[in-house]
C-alpha positions in Angstrom: 14.0 2.3 30.8 14.2 -0.8 28.5 10.6 -2.5 28.6 11.4 -5.2 26.2 14.7 -7.0 25.7 15.5 -9.8 23.2 18.8 -11.5 23.8 20.2 -14.2 21.2 16.7 -15.5 20.2 16.8 -18.4 17.8 13.9 -20.5 16.4 14.3 -23.4 13.9 11.5 -25.5 12.2 13.1 -28.7 11.1 16.0 -27.7 9.1 14.9 -24.1 8.5 16.3 -21.6 10.9 13.7 -18.9 10.8 15.1 -16.7 13.6 19.1 -16.6 14.2 20.4 -15.1 17.4 18.4 -12.0 17.1 18.8 -9.4 19.8 17.5 -5.8 20.3 16.0 -3.5 23.0 12.8 -1.5 22.9 12.7 1.4 25.1 9.8 2.7 27.0 7.9 5.2 24.9 9.7 4.3 21.5 8.5 3.4 18.4 10.5 0.8 16.6 10.1 -0.6 13.1 10.7 -3.8 11.9 11.2 -4.6 8.2 12.8 -7.2 5.9 12.0 -9.4 2.8 8.9 -11.8 2.9 10.1 -15.0 4.9 13.0 -12.9 6.8 11.5 -14.1 10.1 9.6 -10.9 11.2 6.3 -12.7 12.2 8.1 -15.5 13.8 10.0 -13.1 15.9 6.6 -11.6 17.1 5.3 -15.1 17.8 8.6 -15.6 20.0 8.2 -12.3 21.6 4.5 -12.7 22.4 4.5 -16.2 23.7 2.9 -17.9 20.7 6.3 -19.8 20.3 8.9 -20.8 22.5 12.6 -19.9 21.5 15.0 -22.8 21.1 17.5 -20.4 22.5 17.9 -16.9 24.0 15.9 -15.0 26.3 13.0 -12.5 26.1 12.4 -10.2 29.0 9.8 -7.5 29.6 10.0 -5.0 32.3 13.0 -7.1 33.6 11.1 -10.4 33.9 11.5 -13.3 31.6 8.7 -14.2 29.3 10.1 -17.3 28.0 7.5 -20.4 28.5 4.5 -17.9 29.5 1.3 -18.4 27.3 0.0 -15.3 25.2 -2.7 -14.7 27.6 0.0 -14.4 30.5 2.0 -12.0 28.4 -1.1 -9.9 27.7 -1.9 -9.8 31.3 1.7 -8.4 32.0 1.0 -5.7 29.5 2.3 -6.6 26.0 -0.3 -7.4 23.5 0.0 -8.0 19.7 -2.2 -7.8 16.6 -2.2 -10.3 13.4 -1.6 -9.6 9.7 -5.0 -10.6 9.0 -7.7 -9.1 11.3 -10.3 -11.7 12.3 -13.3 -10.2 14.3 -15.7 -12.3 16.0 -18.2 -12.3 13.0 -21.3 -12.6 15.2 -20.6 -10.2 17.8 -21.0 -6.5 17.6 -18.1 -4.1 17.2 -18.6 -3.0 20.8 -18.6 -6.6 22.1 -15.5 -7.6 20.1 -13.5 -4.9 21.9 -15.4 -5.8 25.4 -13.6 -9.2 24.9 -10.3 -7.6 24.7 -11.2 -5.4 27.9 -12.2 -8.4 29.9 -8.6 -9.6 29.5 -7.5 -7.1 32.1 -10.8 -6.2 33.9 -13.2 -8.4 35.7 -16.6 -6.5 35.4 -18.4 -6.0 32.4 -19.7 -2.5 33.2 -15.7 -1.4 33.3 -15.0 -3.4 30.2 -17.9 -1.8 28.4 -16.6 1.6 29.3 -13.0 0.8 28.3 -14.4 -0.6 25.1 -16.2 2.8 24.2 -13.2 4.7 24.8 -11.3 2.6 22.4 -13.9 2.7 19.9 -13.8 6.6 20.2 -10.1 6.8 19.8 -10.1 4.3 16.8 -13.0 6.0 15.0 -15.4 3.2 15.2 -17.8 4.7 17.8 -20.4 5.0 15.1 -20.1 1.4 14.3 -20.4 0.0 17.7 -23.7 -1.7 17.1 -22.6 -3.1 13.7 -21.9 -6.8 13.4 -18.3 -7.9 13.1 -19.0 -9.6 9.4 -20.3 -6.3 8.2 -17.1 -4.2 8.4 -14.8 -3.1 5.5 -11.1 -4.1 5.6 -10.2 -0.8 7.0 -12.6 -0.8 9.6 -11.5 -4.4 10.5 -7.9 -3.1 10.9 -9.2 -0.5 13.3 -11.4 -2.9 15.3 -8.1 -5.1 15.5 -6.2 -2.0 17.1 -9.3 -1.3 19.5 -9.5 -4.7 20.7 -5.8 -4.8 21.4 -5.8 -1.3 23.0 -8.6 -2.7 25.3 -6.3 -5.0 27.1 -4.5 -1.6 28.3 -1.0 -2.5 27.1 2.2 -0.7 27.8 3.8 -2.3 24.8 1.7 -2.8 21.5 3.0 -5.2 18.6 1.6 -4.2 15.3 1.9 -7.0 12.5 1.3 -5.4 9.0 -1.6 -3.2 10.2 -1.3 -1.4 6.7 -1.5 -4.3 4.5 -4.3 -4.1 1.9 -5.0 -0.4 2.5 -5.0 2.2 -0.3 -2.8 5.4 0.2 -5.7 7.4 1.7 -6.5 4.8 4.5 -2.8 4.2 5.0 -2.4 8.1 5.7 -5.6 7.7 8.2 -4.0 4.7 10.1 -0.6 6.5 10.2 -2.3 9.2 12.0 -4.1 6.8 14.4 -0.8 5.0 15.3 0.6 8.3 16.1 -2.3 9.1 18.4 -1.7 5.8 20.2 2.0 6.4 20.6 1.2 9.8 21.9 -0.9 8.2 24.7 2.5 6.7 25.9 2.2 3.5 24.4 5.3 1.8 23.2 5.2 0.3 19.7 6.8 -2.4 17.7 5.8 -2.2 14.3 6.2 -4.8 11.2 5.4 -3.2 8.0 6.1 -3.2 4.4 4.6 -0.1 3.5 7.8 2.1 3.7 5.9 5.2 3.9 4.4 4.0 7.1 7.8 2.6 8.7 9.4 6.0 7.4 6.7 8.2 8.7 6.4 6.4 12.4 9.6 4.8 13.3 12.1 6.4 15.6 14.6 3.4 15.0 14.4 0.6 12.4 15.5 -3.1 12.8 16.1 -5.0 9.5 15.9 -8.7 9.3 17.0 -11.1 6.4 17.2 -14.9 6.5 16.4 -14.6 10.3 19.4 -12.4 11.3 19.6 -8.8 12.0 21.4 -7.0 9.2 21.0 -3.3 10.4 19.6 -1.2 12.9 19.6 2.5 13.4 17.6 5.6 12.5 15.3 5.5 9.5 17.8 7.8 7.8 20.8 5.6 8.4 18.9 2.4 7.6 17.5 3.6 4.2 21.1 4.2 3.0 22.7 1.2 4.2 24.2 -1.0 1.3 23.2 -4.2 3.0 19.3 -3.1 3.4 19.1 -1.8 -0.1 20.5 -5.0 -1.3 18.4 -7.4 0.6 15.3 -5.6 0.7 14.8 -1.9 -0.7 16.2 -2.9 -3.9 13.8 -5.7 -4.5 11.3 -5.2 -7.2 11.6 -1.4 -7.5 11.0 -1.1 -3.5 14.2 0.8 -3.4 12.9 3.7 -5.4 9.6 3.8 -3.6 11.4 3.9 -0.4 13.8 6.6 -1.7 10.8 8.8 -2.8 9.2 8.2 0.8 12.5 9.1 2.6 12.8 12.3 0.7 9.3 13.3 1.7 10.2 12.6 5.3 13.2 14.7 4.9 11.4 17.6 3.5 9.2 17.5 6.7 6.0 16.7 5.2 5.4 13.4 6.7 6.9 13.6 10.0 6.7 16.2 12.8 
């Protein structure tokens, strides 16, 4: 079943065409990676899908229903939620209270919201920080809190915007394991990421944007060998060598099960 369908979506800011007639499908239970150079239009596409921006043209449907014109709150209510590149917890609320805020998007009673929040803190490894204030968290814990708050809305589709940014390799590995666990609970995931180790380890398919247009899509193995992708993205600043190394690890079965 196709949960999310994007058809011919475009967005311009003045004379800049940030997204140009992008189309793709996201099937229920799938994990789709979205990659491309800085400025390729990836985050703008997330804004268009999640209701933060309205497309100039094209259609976005979720479970067969158009999302065009709906606010982010309405999109969340229907079962699709996103994270942001920079995690911004409520600094003067506790970790638990931060996640309760997310749960209250979907349930009316605080007791139920607290139960959901506690479950999500357990899942994300933050249960022992439940009473800590938001401002006291390290960057890795802020990333986990962002995930916990999104998950507390009980989404069917989770949009992850560069959740690995700023993490060291050990922290990245732990977050990869967490995202696998989230996906294992039946949540469909669309993932923007620059960390190729994470993209290759997690994605079942990859969509590549450049200058707002889709230049390739397919399996990780297909995409990493596509000449257009290598020229536009993987070859930049030695990223191609890094991606190739990560791909070699994956081919050897050490990253992906």
